[in-house]
N, C-alpha and C positions, 0 to 999 in steps of 0.2 A: 868507293875508292881507290885512288890509286897515290904513290909517292914517286916524287924524280928527283933526281939526283945528279945536278952537273949533266944536267940534258937528257938521264936516260930514266925513262918512265918504269915503274912497275906493272904489274899487270892488274887490270883492274878486279875488287875485289868488294862483296858486300857486305856493308856493316850495318847490323841492325841496331844498332844503341851505341852511344857513349860520343864523344867528341876527342877528336885527334889531339896529344900532346903536342905542343910547339906551334900550333895553328895560329894564325891570325884573326881567324873569328872565335874559337876555342874558349876565352873569358867571356865575350859576348853570349855565346850560346850557353853556354855556364849560368851565368845572371839571369838569362831570360827562364830556365829551368827552375831557380832555385828561388828566385824573388817571389811565385807565387806561394811558397811554402807558408807563410804566418796566416794566407787566407784558409787553411786546412786545420787549424787550432784553435784554441778558447784561449789557451797557456801565454804565459806573456815569452815573448821571443826576443833576440838580438840576435844580429847577424853581423860576421866581418868577412869578406872573401870566402872560403870557404870552412870557416866555423861560426857554430850555433849552437847558441845556448837556449834552453827551454827552462822554464820554471813556474810554479803554480803554488801559493801559498796555501796549506794546509790548515784548515780548522776543524774540520769534519770527516766523517768517511767519504759522504759525498763530494768533498773536495778531493778526496785518493780517487775515488772513481773516476773523475772528469780529468785529473794527470794521468792515469793509465791510458783512460780514451784518445786523449790525444796521442800518447806516446803510441797507441795501435794504428793513429791516421795517420802519422808520419812512417811507421814501419810501412803502412800500405804506399803512400806514397812514394817511397824509396823503392819499393817492387813495382808498380805502374811505369815508374819512369827509368826504371834501373839504374839509379845513381843509389849506391850503396853507402850507408856508413860503416866507417871503420870501427867494428867495436873493441877496437884496443883501445881506441881515444875515448871510447864513452867514459863518462867519469858520474858517479853521484856524491851528491853534495848534500847532506843536509844540518841547515841552519835551528838551532829550537833556545827558547828562553824557558828556561825550567824554572817554576814557580814551586819554591815549598813551601807548602802549609804549616803553620804554626799551630799547635793546638796547646791553648792555657789552662 
């Protein structure tokens, strides 16, 4: 890769991964990478731009294991494509309905 500014070109550098910021093809290349992400997991997923949300309804230990397997697959996908998740932006949200048992 090389950069050109006002007719002056930089030296050619080998780029092993990533998409150059500010490039015309950058957004298209990014979408080509991330659009296959839902194929890797069974959990529900929604994506918008570079934001991804994953969730799974947990009713049993088996469901917890399935969610963890999907998270592991996402980690593997990230490693393979060298597109890292920003750990500072990862959030966990637990929604639950608590049913209180009444004894008569």
